[in-house]
mmCIF file of the protein (N, C-alpha, C, O) and its ligand, coordinates in Angstrom:
data_MODEL
# 
_entry.id   MODEL 
# 
loop_
_entity.id 
_entity.type 
_entity.pdbx_number_of_molecules 
1 polymer     1 
2 non-polymer 1 
# 
_entity_poly.entity_id                      1 
_entity_poly.type                           'polypeptide(L)' 
_entity_poly.nstd_linkage                   no 
_entity_poly.nstd_monomer                   no 
_entity_poly.pdbx_seq_one_letter_code       MARAPLRTKPCAYCGRPFSDRKRWSGRDQWDEVLYCSRGCRASAAKQRRRA 
_entity_poly.pdbx_seq_one_letter_code_can   MARAPLRTKPCAYCGRPFSDRKRWSGRDQWDEVLYCSRGCRASAAKQRRRA 
_entity_poly.pdbx_strand_id                 A 
# 
loop_
_entity_poly_seq.entity_id 
_entity_poly_seq.num 
_entity_poly_seq.mon_id 
_entity_poly_seq.hetero 
1 1  MET n 
1 2  ALA n 
1 3  ARG n 
1 4  ALA n 
1 5  PRO n 
1 6  LEU n 
1 7  ARG n 
1 8  THR n 
1 9  LYS n 
1 10 PRO n 
1 11 CYS n 
1 12 ALA n 
1 13 TYR n 
1 14 CYS n 
1 15 GLY n 
1 16 ARG n 
1 17 PRO n 
1 18 PHE n 
1 19 SER n 
1 20 ASP n 
1 21 ARG n 
1 22 LYS n 
1 23 ARG n 
1 24 TRP n 
1 25 SER n 
1 26 GLY n 
1 27 ARG n 
1 28 ASP n 
1 29 GLN n 
1 30 TRP n 
1 31 ASP n 
1 32 GLU n 
1 33 VAL n 
1 34 LEU n 
1 35 TYR n 
1 36 CYS n 
1 37 SER n 
1 38 ARG n 
1 39 GLY n 
1 40 CYS n 
1 41 ARG n 
1 42 ALA n 
1 43 SER n 
1 44 ALA n 
1 45 ALA n 
1 46 LYS n 
1 47 GLN n 
1 48 ARG n 
1 49 ARG n 
1 50 ARG n 
1 51 ALA n 
# 
loop_
_struct_asym.id 
_struct_asym.entity_id 
A 1 
B 2 
# 
loop_
_chem_comp.id 
_chem_comp.type 
_chem_comp.mon_nstd_flag 
ALA 'L-peptide linking' y 
ARG 'L-peptide linking' y 
ASP 'L-peptide linking' y 
CYS 'L-peptide linking' y 
GLN 'L-peptide linking' y 
GLU 'L-peptide linking' y 
GLY 'peptide linking'   y 
LEU 'L-peptide linking' y 
LYS 'L-peptide linking' y 
MET 'L-peptide linking' y 
PHE 'L-peptide linking' y 
PRO 'L-peptide linking' y 
SER 'L-peptide linking' y 
THR 'L-peptide linking' y 
TRP 'L-peptide linking' y 
TYR 'L-peptide linking' y 
VAL 'L-peptide linking' y 
ZN  non-polymer         . 
# 
_pdbx_entity_nonpoly.entity_id   2 
_pdbx_entity_nonpoly.name        ? 
_pdbx_entity_nonpoly.comp_id     ZN 
# 
_pdbx_nonpoly_scheme.asym_id         B 
_pdbx_nonpoly_scheme.entity_id       2 
_pdbx_nonpoly_scheme.mon_id          ZN 
_pdbx_nonpoly_scheme.ndb_seq_num     1 
_pdbx_nonpoly_scheme.pdb_seq_num     101 
_pdbx_nonpoly_scheme.auth_seq_num    101 
_pdbx_nonpoly_scheme.pdb_mon_id      ZN 
_pdbx_nonpoly_scheme.auth_mon_id     ZN 
_pdbx_nonpoly_scheme.pdb_strand_id   A 
_pdbx_nonpoly_scheme.pdb_ins_code    . 
# 
loop_
_atom_site.group_PDB 
_atom_site.id 
_atom_site.type_symbol 
_atom_site.label_atom_id 
_atom_site.label_alt_id 
_atom_site.label_comp_id 
_atom_site.label_asym_id 
_atom_site.label_entity_id 
_atom_site.label_seq_id 
_atom_site.pdbx_PDB_ins_code 
_atom_site.Cartn_x 
_atom_site.Cartn_y 
_atom_site.Cartn_z 
_atom_site.occupancy 
_atom_site.B_iso_or_equiv 
_atom_site.pdbx_formal_charge 
_atom_site.auth_seq_id 
_atom_site.auth_comp_id 
_atom_site.auth_asym_id 
_atom_site.auth_atom_id 
_atom_site.pdbx_PDB_model_num 
ATOM   1   N  N  . MET A 1 1  ? 15.242  14.695  -18.351 1.00 0.00 ? 1   MET A N  1 
ATOM   2   C  CA . MET A 1 1  ? 14.188  14.712  -17.326 1.00 0.00 ? 1   MET A CA 1 
ATOM   3   C  C  . MET A 1 1  ? 14.496  13.684  -16.235 1.00 0.00 ? 1   MET A C  1 
ATOM   4   O  O  . MET A 1 1  ? 14.868  12.547  -16.525 1.00 0.00 ? 1   MET A O  1 
ATOM   5   N  N  . ALA A 1 2  ? 14.339  14.090  -15.016 1.00 0.00 ? 2   ALA A N  1 
ATOM   6   C  CA . ALA A 1 2  ? 14.615  13.183  -13.905 1.00 0.00 ? 2   ALA A CA 1 
ATOM   7   C  C  . ALA A 1 2  ? 13.327  12.485  -13.477 1.00 0.00 ? 2   ALA A C  1 
ATOM   8   O  O  . ALA A 1 2  ? 12.252  13.081  -13.408 1.00 0.00 ? 2   ALA A O  1 
ATOM   9   N  N  . ARG A 1 3  ? 13.487  11.219  -13.199 1.00 0.00 ? 3   ARG A N  1 
ATOM   10  C  CA . ARG A 1 3  ? 12.308  10.481  -12.732 1.00 0.00 ? 3   ARG A CA 1 
ATOM   11  C  C  . ARG A 1 3  ? 11.953  10.880  -11.313 1.00 0.00 ? 3   ARG A C  1 
ATOM   12  O  O  . ARG A 1 3  ? 12.831  11.242  -10.530 1.00 0.00 ? 3   ARG A O  1 
ATOM   13  N  N  . ALA A 1 4  ? 10.718  10.819  -10.988 1.00 0.00 ? 4   ALA A N  1 
ATOM   14  C  CA . ALA A 1 4  ? 10.303  11.093  -9.613  1.00 0.00 ? 4   ALA A CA 1 
ATOM   15  C  C  . ALA A 1 4  ? 10.834  9.985   -8.718  1.00 0.00 ? 4   ALA A C  1 
ATOM   16  O  O  . ALA A 1 4  ? 10.835  8.821   -9.118  1.00 0.00 ? 4   ALA A O  1 
ATOM   17  N  N  . PRO A 1 5  ? 11.281  10.318  -7.528  1.00 0.00 ? 5   PRO A N  1 
ATOM   18  C  CA . PRO A 1 5  ? 11.798  9.283   -6.623  1.00 0.00 ? 5   PRO A CA 1 
ATOM   19  C  C  . PRO A 1 5  ? 10.705  8.285   -6.277  1.00 0.00 ? 5   PRO A C  1 
ATOM   20  O  O  . PRO A 1 5  ? 9.525   8.620   -6.175  1.00 0.00 ? 5   PRO A O  1 
ATOM   21  N  N  . LEU A 1 6  ? 11.148  7.049   -6.102  1.00 0.00 ? 6   LEU A N  1 
ATOM   22  C  CA . LEU A 1 6  ? 10.190  5.997   -5.779  1.00 0.00 ? 6   LEU A CA 1 
ATOM   23  C  C  . LEU A 1 6  ? 9.634   6.223   -4.374  1.00 0.00 ? 6   LEU A C  1 
ATOM   24  O  O  . LEU A 1 6  ? 10.380  6.273   -3.395  1.00 0.00 ? 6   LEU A O  1 
ATOM   25  N  N  . ARG A 1 7  ? 8.362   6.352   -4.298  1.00 0.00 ? 7   ARG A N  1 
ATOM   26  C  CA . ARG A 1 7  ? 7.749   6.617   -2.991  1.00 0.00 ? 7   ARG A CA 1 
ATOM   27  C  C  . ARG A 1 7  ? 7.595   5.332   -2.189  1.00 0.00 ? 7   ARG A C  1 
ATOM   28  O  O  . ARG A 1 7  ? 7.375   4.257   -2.747  1.00 0.00 ? 7   ARG A O  1 
ATOM   29  N  N  . THR A 1 8  ? 7.714   5.459   -0.889  1.00 0.00 ? 8   THR A N  1 
ATOM   30  C  CA . THR A 1 8  ? 7.528   4.300   -0.020  1.00 0.00 ? 8   THR A CA 1 
ATOM   31  C  C  . THR A 1 8  ? 6.672   4.694   1.169   1.00 0.00 ? 8   THR A C  1 
ATOM   32  O  O  . THR A 1 8  ? 6.632   5.859   1.564   1.00 0.00 ? 8   THR A O  1 
ATOM   33  N  N  . LYS A 1 9  ? 5.993   3.716   1.732   1.00 0.00 ? 9   LYS A N  1 
ATOM   34  C  CA . LYS A 1 9  ? 5.211   3.956   2.944   1.00 0.00 ? 9   LYS A CA 1 
ATOM   35  C  C  . LYS A 1 9  ? 5.085   2.642   3.699   1.00 0.00 ? 9   LYS A C  1 
ATOM   36  O  O  . LYS A 1 9  ? 5.161   1.578   3.084   1.00 0.00 ? 9   LYS A O  1 
ATOM   37  N  N  . PRO A 1 10 ? 4.898   2.684   5.000   1.00 0.00 ? 10  PRO A N  1 
ATOM   38  C  CA . PRO A 1 10 ? 4.749   1.452   5.759   1.00 0.00 ? 10  PRO A CA 1 
ATOM   39  C  C  . PRO A 1 10 ? 3.350   0.869   5.575   1.00 0.00 ? 10  PRO A C  1 
ATOM   40  O  O  . PRO A 1 10 ? 2.357   1.594   5.515   1.00 0.00 ? 10  PRO A O  1 
ATOM   41  N  N  . CYS A 1 11 ? 3.301   -0.443  5.488   1.00 0.00 ? 11  CYS A N  1 
ATOM   42  C  CA . CYS A 1 11 ? 2.017   -1.122  5.376   1.00 0.00 ? 11  CYS A CA 1 
ATOM   43  C  C  . CYS A 1 11 ? 1.210   -0.894  6.644   1.00 0.00 ? 11  CYS A C  1 
ATOM   44  O  O  . CYS A 1 11 ? 1.748   -0.982  7.748   1.00 0.00 ? 11  CYS A O  1 
ATOM   45  N  N  . ALA A 1 12 ? -0.071  -0.603  6.494   1.00 0.00 ? 12  ALA A N  1 
ATOM   46  C  CA . ALA A 1 12 ? -0.921  -0.304  7.641   1.00 0.00 ? 12  ALA A CA 1 
ATOM   47  C  C  . ALA A 1 12 ? -1.198  -1.547  8.476   1.00 0.00 ? 12  ALA A C  1 
ATOM   48  O  O  . ALA A 1 12 ? -1.686  -1.451  9.602   1.00 0.00 ? 12  ALA A O  1 
ATOM   49  N  N  . TYR A 1 13 ? -0.886  -2.711  7.918   1.00 0.00 ? 13  TYR A N  1 
ATOM   50  C  CA . TYR A 1 13 ? -1.170  -3.954  8.639   1.00 0.00 ? 13  TYR A CA 1 
ATOM   51  C  C  . TYR A 1 13 ? 0.090   -4.572  9.231   1.00 0.00 ? 13  TYR A C  1 
ATOM   52  O  O  . TYR A 1 13 ? 0.166   -4.796  10.439  1.00 0.00 ? 13  TYR A O  1 
ATOM   53  N  N  . CYS A 1 14 ? 1.085   -4.851  8.378   1.00 0.00 ? 14  CYS A N  1 
ATOM   54  C  CA . CYS A 1 14 ? 2.284   -5.536  8.856   1.00 0.00 ? 14  CYS A CA 1 
ATOM   55  C  C  . CYS A 1 14 ? 3.412   -4.561  9.190   1.00 0.00 ? 14  CYS A C  1 
ATOM   56  O  O  . CYS A 1 14 ? 4.395   -4.946  9.824   1.00 0.00 ? 14  CYS A O  1 
ATOM   57  N  N  . GLY A 1 15 ? 3.277   -3.312  8.772   1.00 0.00 ? 15  GLY A N  1 
ATOM   58  C  CA . GLY A 1 15 ? 4.264   -2.311  9.130   1.00 0.00 ? 15  GLY A CA 1 
ATOM   59  C  C  . GLY A 1 15 ? 5.505   -2.316  8.260   1.00 0.00 ? 15  GLY A C  1 
ATOM   60  O  O  . GLY A 1 15 ? 6.397   -1.489  8.447   1.00 0.00 ? 15  GLY A O  1 
ATOM   61  N  N  . ARG A 1 16 ? 5.572   -3.229  7.322   1.00 0.00 ? 16  ARG A N  1 
ATOM   62  C  CA . ARG A 1 16 ? 6.740   -3.276  6.455   1.00 0.00 ? 16  ARG A CA 1 
ATOM   63  C  C  . ARG A 1 16 ? 6.632   -2.192  5.386   1.00 0.00 ? 16  ARG A C  1 
ATOM   64  O  O  . ARG A 1 16 ? 5.565   -1.979  4.809   1.00 0.00 ? 16  ARG A O  1 
ATOM   65  N  N  . PRO A 1 17 ? 7.745   -1.513  5.130   1.00 0.00 ? 17  PRO A N  1 
ATOM   66  C  CA . PRO A 1 17 ? 7.731   -0.502  4.077   1.00 0.00 ? 17  PRO A CA 1 
ATOM   67  C  C  . PRO A 1 17 ? 7.610   -1.133  2.707   1.00 0.00 ? 17  PRO A C  1 
ATOM   68  O  O  . PRO A 1 17 ? 8.249   -2.144  2.418   1.00 0.00 ? 17  PRO A O  1 
ATOM   69  N  N  . PHE A 1 18 ? 6.793   -0.533  1.872   1.00 0.00 ? 18  PHE A N  1 
ATOM   70  C  CA . PHE A 1 18 ? 6.693   -1.013  0.499   1.00 0.00 ? 18  PHE A CA 1 
ATOM   71  C  C  . PHE A 1 18 ? 6.704   0.201   -0.433  1.00 0.00 ? 18  PHE A C  1 
ATOM   72  O  O  . PHE A 1 18 ? 6.377   1.321   -0.040  1.00 0.00 ? 18  PHE A O  1 
ATOM   73  N  N  . SER A 1 19 ? 7.083   -0.060  -1.649  1.00 0.00 ? 19  SER A N  1 
ATOM   74  C  CA . SER A 1 19 ? 7.287   1.039   -2.581  1.00 0.00 ? 19  SER A CA 1 
ATOM   75  C  C  . SER A 1 19 ? 6.136   1.150   -3.569  1.00 0.00 ? 19  SER A C  1 
ATOM   76  O  O  . SER A 1 19 ? 5.329   0.237   -3.745  1.00 0.00 ? 19  SER A O  1 
ATOM   77  N  N  . ASP A 1 20 ? 6.104   2.294   -4.190  1.00 0.00 ? 20  ASP A N  1 
ATOM   78  C  CA . ASP A 1 20 ? 5.074   2.547   -5.189  1.00 0.00 ? 20  ASP A CA 1 
ATOM   79  C  C  . ASP A 1 20 ? 5.184   1.527   -6.321  1.00 0.00 ? 20  ASP A C  1 
ATOM   80  O  O  . ASP A 1 20 ? 6.273   1.048   -6.640  1.00 0.00 ? 20  ASP A O  1 
ATOM   81  N  N  . ARG A 1 21 ? 4.076   1.214   -6.902  1.00 0.00 ? 21  ARG A N  1 
ATOM   82  C  CA . ARG A 1 21 ? 4.081   0.244   -7.992  1.00 0.00 ? 21  ARG A CA 1 
ATOM   83  C  C  . ARG A 1 21 ? 3.361   0.806   -9.198  1.00 0.00 ? 21  ARG A C  1 
ATOM   84  O  O  . ARG A 1 21 ? 2.563   1.738   -9.101  1.00 0.00 ? 21  ARG A O  1 
ATOM   85  N  N  . LYS A 1 22 ? 3.663   0.220   -10.317 1.00 0.00 ? 22  LYS A N  1 
ATOM   86  C  CA . LYS A 1 22 ? 3.086   0.739   -11.558 1.00 0.00 ? 22  LYS A CA 1 
ATOM   87  C  C  . LYS A 1 22 ? 1.564   0.723   -11.517 1.00 0.00 ? 22  LYS A C  1 
ATOM   88  O  O  . LYS A 1 22 ? 0.910   1.664   -11.969 1.00 0.00 ? 22  LYS A O  1 
ATOM   89  N  N  . ARG A 1 23 ? 1.018   -0.336  -10.981 1.00 0.00 ? 23  ARG A N  1 
ATOM   90  C  CA . ARG A 1 23 ? -0.446  -0.451  -11.020 1.00 0.00 ? 23  ARG A CA 1 
ATOM   91  C  C  . ARG A 1 23 ? -1.117  0.623   -10.184 1.00 0.00 ? 23  ARG A C  1 
ATOM   92  O  O  . ARG A 1 23 ? -2.274  0.980   -10.407 1.00 0.00 ? 23  ARG A O  1 
ATOM   93  N  N  . TRP A 1 24 ? -0.346  1.144   -9.193  1.00 0.00 ? 24  TRP A N  1 
ATOM   94  C  CA . TRP A 1 24 ? -0.930  2.202   -8.372  1.00 0.00 ? 24  TRP A CA 1 
ATOM   95  C  C  . TRP A 1 24 ? -0.584  3.579   -8.916  1.00 0.00 ? 24  TRP A C  1 
ATOM   96  O  O  . TRP A 1 24 ? -1.448  4.445   -9.049  1.00 0.00 ? 24  TRP A O  1 
ATOM   97  N  N  . SER A 1 25 ? 0.689   3.765   -9.227  1.00 0.00 ? 25  SER A N  1 
ATOM   98  C  CA . SER A 1 25 ? 1.118   5.080   -9.704  1.00 0.00 ? 25  SER A CA 1 
ATOM   99  C  C  . SER A 1 25 ? 0.446   5.408   -11.041 1.00 0.00 ? 25  SER A C  1 
ATOM   100 O  O  . SER A 1 25 ? 0.108   6.560   -11.316 1.00 0.00 ? 25  SER A O  1 
ATOM   101 N  N  . GLY A 1 26 ? 0.262   4.374   -11.864 1.00 0.00 ? 26  GLY A N  1 
ATOM   102 C  CA . GLY A 1 26 ? -0.362  4.601   -13.151 1.00 0.00 ? 26  GLY A CA 1 
ATOM   103 C  C  . GLY A 1 26 ? -1.787  5.089   -12.993 1.00 0.00 ? 26  GLY A C  1 
ATOM   104 O  O  . GLY A 1 26 ? -2.269  5.915   -13.769 1.00 0.00 ? 26  GLY A O  1 
ATOM   105 N  N  . ARG A 1 27 ? -2.444  4.572   -11.989 1.00 0.00 ? 27  ARG A N  1 
ATOM   106 C  CA . ARG A 1 27 ? -3.827  4.998   -11.749 1.00 0.00 ? 27  ARG A CA 1 
ATOM   107 C  C  . ARG A 1 27 ? -3.902  6.140   -10.748 1.00 0.00 ? 27  ARG A C  1 
ATOM   108 O  O  . ARG A 1 27 ? -4.982  6.630   -10.420 1.00 0.00 ? 27  ARG A O  1 
ATOM   109 N  N  . ASP A 1 28 ? -2.735  6.552   -10.270 1.00 0.00 ? 28  ASP A N  1 
ATOM   110 C  CA . ASP A 1 28 ? -2.668  7.634   -9.303  1.00 0.00 ? 28  ASP A CA 1 
ATOM   111 C  C  . ASP A 1 28 ? -3.449  7.279   -8.037  1.00 0.00 ? 28  ASP A C  1 
ATOM   112 O  O  . ASP A 1 28 ? -4.186  8.100   -7.492  1.00 0.00 ? 28  ASP A O  1 
ATOM   113 N  N  . GLN A 1 29 ? -3.271  6.035   -7.581  1.00 0.00 ? 29  GLN A N  1 
ATOM   114 C  CA . GLN A 1 29 ? -3.985  5.589   -6.389  1.00 0.00 ? 29  GLN A CA 1 
ATOM   115 C  C  . GLN A 1 29 ? -3.056  5.408   -5.197  1.00 0.00 ? 29  GLN A C  1 
ATOM   116 O  O  . GLN A 1 29 ? -3.430  4.811   -4.187  1.00 0.00 ? 29  GLN A O  1 
ATOM   117 N  N  . TRP A 1 30 ? -1.856  5.923   -5.325  1.00 0.00 ? 30  TRP A N  1 
ATOM   118 C  CA . TRP A 1 30 ? -0.864  5.709   -4.273  1.00 0.00 ? 30  TRP A CA 1 
ATOM   119 C  C  . TRP A 1 30 ? -1.377  6.192   -2.929  1.00 0.00 ? 30  TRP A C  1 
ATOM   120 O  O  . TRP A 1 30 ? -1.162  5.526   -1.916  1.00 0.00 ? 30  TRP A O  1 
ATOM   121 N  N  . ASP A 1 31 ? -2.040  7.315   -2.896  1.00 0.00 ? 31  ASP A N  1 
ATOM   122 C  CA . ASP A 1 31 ? -2.519  7.858   -1.624  1.00 0.00 ? 31  ASP A CA 1 
ATOM   123 C  C  . ASP A 1 31 ? -3.590  6.959   -0.997  1.00 0.00 ? 31  ASP A C  1 
ATOM   124 O  O  . ASP A 1 31 ? -3.819  7.001   0.212   1.00 0.00 ? 31  ASP A O  1 
ATOM   125 N  N  . GLU A 1 32 ? -4.233  6.155   -1.826  1.00 0.00 ? 32  GLU A N  1 
ATOM   126 C  CA . GLU A 1 32 ? -5.307  5.309   -1.316  1.00 0.00 ? 32  GLU A CA 1 
ATOM   127 C  C  . GLU A 1 32 ? -4.794  3.946   -0.878  1.00 0.00 ? 32  GLU A C  1 
ATOM   128 O  O  . GLU A 1 32 ? -5.494  3.206   -0.187  1.00 0.00 ? 32  GLU A O  1 
ATOM   129 N  N  . VAL A 1 33 ? -3.584  3.619   -1.276  1.00 0.00 ? 33  VAL A N  1 
ATOM   130 C  CA . VAL A 1 33 ? -3.017  2.316   -0.945  1.00 0.00 ? 33  VAL A CA 1 
ATOM   131 C  C  . VAL A 1 33 ? -2.527  2.319   0.498   1.00 0.00 ? 33  VAL A C  1 
ATOM   132 O  O  . VAL A 1 33 ? -1.742  3.187   0.879   1.00 0.00 ? 33  VAL A O  1 
ATOM   133 N  N  . LEU A 1 34 ? -2.970  1.378   1.292   1.00 0.00 ? 34  LEU A N  1 
ATOM   134 C  CA . LEU A 1 34 ? -2.574  1.311   2.697   1.00 0.00 ? 34  LEU A CA 1 
ATOM   135 C  C  . LEU A 1 34 ? -1.775  0.051   2.995   1.00 0.00 ? 34  LEU A C  1 
ATOM   136 O  O  . LEU A 1 34 ? -1.015  0.024   3.964   1.00 0.00 ? 34  LEU A O  1 
ATOM   137 N  N  . TYR A 1 35 ? -1.929  -0.988  2.191   1.00 0.00 ? 35  TYR A N  1 
ATOM   138 C  CA . TYR A 1 35 ? -1.319  -2.276  2.511   1.00 0.00 ? 35  TYR A CA 1 
ATOM   139 C  C  . TYR A 1 35 ? -0.376  -2.720  1.402   1.00 0.00 ? 35  TYR A C  1 
ATOM   140 O  O  . TYR A 1 35 ? -0.547  -2.369  0.235   1.00 0.00 ? 35  TYR A O  1 
ATOM   141 N  N  . CYS A 1 36 ? 0.637   -3.514  1.806   1.00 0.00 ? 36  CYS A N  1 
ATOM   142 C  CA . CYS A 1 36 ? 1.671   -3.913  0.868   1.00 0.00 ? 36  CYS A CA 1 
ATOM   143 C  C  . CYS A 1 36 ? 1.171   -5.022  -0.053  1.00 0.00 ? 36  CYS A C  1 
ATOM   144 O  O  . CYS A 1 36 ? 1.751   -5.260  -1.112  1.00 0.00 ? 36  CYS A O  1 
ATOM   145 N  N  . SER A 1 37 ? 0.107   -5.692  0.344   1.00 0.00 ? 37  SER A N  1 
ATOM   146 C  CA . SER A 1 37 ? -0.344  -6.816  -0.477  1.00 0.00 ? 37  SER A CA 1 
ATOM   147 C  C  . SER A 1 37 ? -1.829  -7.062  -0.245  1.00 0.00 ? 37  SER A C  1 
ATOM   148 O  O  . SER A 1 37 ? -2.432  -6.518  0.680   1.00 0.00 ? 37  SER A O  1 
ATOM   149 N  N  . ARG A 1 38 ? -2.390  -7.880  -1.094  1.00 0.00 ? 38  ARG A N  1 
ATOM   150 C  CA . ARG A 1 38 ? -3.804  -8.231  -0.919  1.00 0.00 ? 38  ARG A CA 1 
ATOM   151 C  C  . ARG A 1 38 ? -4.017  -8.969  0.389   1.00 0.00 ? 38  ARG A C  1 
ATOM   152 O  O  . ARG A 1 38 ? -5.044  -8.814  1.051   1.00 0.00 ? 38  ARG A O  1 
ATOM   153 N  N  . GLY A 1 39 ? -3.010  -9.789  0.754   1.00 0.00 ? 39  GLY A N  1 
ATOM   154 C  CA . GLY A 1 39 ? -3.113  -10.567 1.989   1.00 0.00 ? 39  GLY A CA 1 
ATOM   155 C  C  . GLY A 1 39 ? -3.264  -9.657  3.197   1.00 0.00 ? 39  GLY A C  1 
ATOM   156 O  O  . GLY A 1 39 ? -4.114  -9.885  4.057   1.00 0.00 ? 39  GLY A O  1 
ATOM   157 N  N  . CYS A 1 40 ? -2.437  -8.630  3.254   1.00 0.00 ? 40  CYS A N  1 
ATOM   158 C  CA . CYS A 1 40 ? -2.506  -7.703  4.377   1.00 0.00 ? 40  CYS A CA 1 
ATOM   159 C  C  . CYS A 1 40 ? -3.834  -6.958  4.364   1.00 0.00 ? 40  CYS A C  1 
ATOM   160 O  O  . CYS A 1 40 ? -4.439  -6.730  5.412   1.00 0.00 ? 40  CYS A O  1 
ATOM   161 N  N  . ARG A 1 41 ? -4.272  -6.589  3.195   1.00 0.00 ? 41  ARG A N  1 
ATOM   162 C  CA . ARG A 1 41 ? -5.538  -5.862  3.100   1.00 0.00 ? 41  ARG A CA 1 
ATOM   163 C  C  . ARG A 1 41 ? -6.693  -6.733  3.589   1.00 0.00 ? 41  ARG A C  1 
ATOM   164 O  O  . ARG A 1 41 ? -7.570  -6.267  4.317   1.00 0.00 ? 41  ARG A O  1 
ATOM   165 N  N  . ALA A 1 42 ? -6.683  -7.995  3.183   1.00 0.00 ? 42  ALA A N  1 
ATOM   166 C  CA . ALA A 1 42 ? -7.739  -8.917  3.592   1.00 0.00 ? 42  ALA A CA 1 
ATOM   167 C  C  . ALA A 1 42 ? -7.667  -9.175  5.091   1.00 0.00 ? 42  ALA A C  1 
ATOM   168 O  O  . ALA A 1 42 ? -8.695  -9.219  5.768   1.00 0.00 ? 42  ALA A O  1 
ATOM   169 N  N  . SER A 1 43 ? -6.457  -9.345  5.610   1.00 0.00 ? 43  SER A N  1 
ATOM   170 C  CA . SER A 1 43 ? -6.284  -9.607  7.037   1.00 0.00 ? 43  SER A CA 1 
ATOM   171 C  C  . SER A 1 43 ? -6.758  -8.415  7.860   1.00 0.00 ? 43  SER A C  1 
ATOM   172 O  O  . SER A 1 43 ? -7.411  -8.586  8.890   1.00 0.00 ? 43  SER A O  1 
ATOM   173 N  N  . ALA A 1 44 ? -6.437  -7.236  7.417   1.00 0.00 ? 44  ALA A N  1 
ATOM   174 C  CA . ALA A 1 44 ? -6.840  -6.032  8.119   1.00 0.00 ? 44  ALA A CA 1 
ATOM   175 C  C  . ALA A 1 44 ? -8.359  -5.915  8.129   1.00 0.00 ? 44  ALA A C  1 
ATOM   176 O  O  . ALA A 1 44 ? -8.951  -5.512  9.131   1.00 0.00 ? 44  ALA A O  1 
ATOM   177 N  N  . ALA A 1 45 ? -8.983  -6.266  7.020   1.00 0.00 ? 45  ALA A N  1 
ATOM   178 C  CA . ALA A 1 45 ? -10.442 -6.191  6.926   1.00 0.00 ? 45  ALA A CA 1 
ATOM   179 C  C  . ALA A 1 45 ? -11.080 -7.167  7.899   1.00 0.00 ? 45  ALA A C  1 
ATOM   180 O  O  . ALA A 1 45 ? -12.082 -6.850  8.538   1.00 0.00 ? 45  ALA A O  1 
ATOM   181 N  N  . LYS A 1 46 ? -10.493 -8.367  8.012   1.00 0.00 ? 46  LYS A N  1 
ATOM   182 C  CA . LYS A 1 46 ? -11.031 -9.364  8.940   1.00 0.00 ? 46  LYS A CA 1 
ATOM   183 C  C  . LYS A 1 46 ? -10.924 -8.864  10.375  1.00 0.00 ? 46  LYS A C  1 
ATOM   184 O  O  . LYS A 1 46 ? -11.859 -8.988  11.166  1.00 0.00 ? 46  LYS A O  1 
ATOM   185 N  N  . GLN A 1 47 ? -9.747  -8.289  10.696  1.00 0.00 ? 47  GLN A N  1 
ATOM   186 C  CA . GLN A 1 47 ? -9.546  -7.792  12.059  1.00 0.00 ? 47  GLN A CA 1 
ATOM   187 C  C  . GLN A 1 47 ? -10.554 -6.701  12.380  1.00 0.00 ? 47  GLN A C  1 
ATOM   188 O  O  . GLN A 1 47 ? -11.107 -6.665  13.480  1.00 0.00 ? 47  GLN A O  1 
ATOM   189 N  N  . ARG A 1 48 ? -10.789 -5.831  11.444  1.00 0.00 ? 48  ARG A N  1 
ATOM   190 C  CA . ARG A 1 48 ? -11.746 -4.750  11.679  1.00 0.00 ? 48  ARG A CA 1 
ATOM   191 C  C  . ARG A 1 48 ? -13.126 -5.288  11.972  1.00 0.00 ? 48  ARG A C  1 
ATOM   192 O  O  . ARG A 1 48 ? -13.814 -4.801  12.869  1.00 0.00 ? 48  ARG A O  1 
ATOM   193 N  N  . ARG A 1 49 ? -13.535 -6.305  11.207  1.00 0.00 ? 49  ARG A N  1 
ATOM   194 C  CA . ARG A 1 49 ? -14.871 -6.854  11.398  1.00 0.00 ? 49  ARG A CA 1 
ATOM   195 C  C  . ARG A 1 49 ? -14.991 -7.532  12.762  1.00 0.00 ? 49  ARG A C  1 
ATOM   196 O  O  . ARG A 1 49 ? -15.998 -7.402  13.457  1.00 0.00 ? 49  ARG A O  1 
ATOM   197 N  N  . ARG A 1 50 ? -13.922 -8.264  13.124  1.00 0.00 ? 50  ARG A N  1 
ATOM   198 C  CA . ARG A 1 50 ? -13.972 -8.967  14.413  1.00 0.00 ? 50  ARG A CA 1 
ATOM   199 C  C  . ARG A 1 50 ? -13.917 -7.977  15.563  1.00 0.00 ? 50  ARG A C  1 
ATOM   200 O  O  . ARG A 1 50 ? -14.560 -8.175  16.594  1.00 0.00 ? 50  ARG A O  1 
ATOM   201 N  N  . ALA A 1 51 ? -13.156 -6.925  15.386  1.00 0.00 ? 51  ALA A N  1 
ATOM   202 C  CA . ALA A 1 51 ? -13.002 -5.939  16.468  1.00 0.00 ? 51  ALA A CA 1 
ATOM   203 C  C  . ALA A 1 51 ? -14.254 -5.076  16.508  1.00 0.00 ? 51  ALA A C  1 
ATOM   204 O  O  . ALA A 1 51 ? -14.355 -4.173  17.339  1.00 0.00 ? 51  ALA A O  1 
HETATM 205 ZN ZN . ZN  B 2 .  ? 1.687   -5.680  4.682   1.00 0.00 2 101 ZN  A ZN 1 
# 
């Protein structure tokens, strides 16, 4: 059996590509993940509130 290729997407905040992770793929939340890290997610939330 072949493993599924590691999925990647650009972070919605910093734009850096990041790959799928166990904590997301295991919960099947990859489609909901927008940011590469908690820091980016928090920063994006702050920007939204200020804007
Ligand atoms: Zn990021």
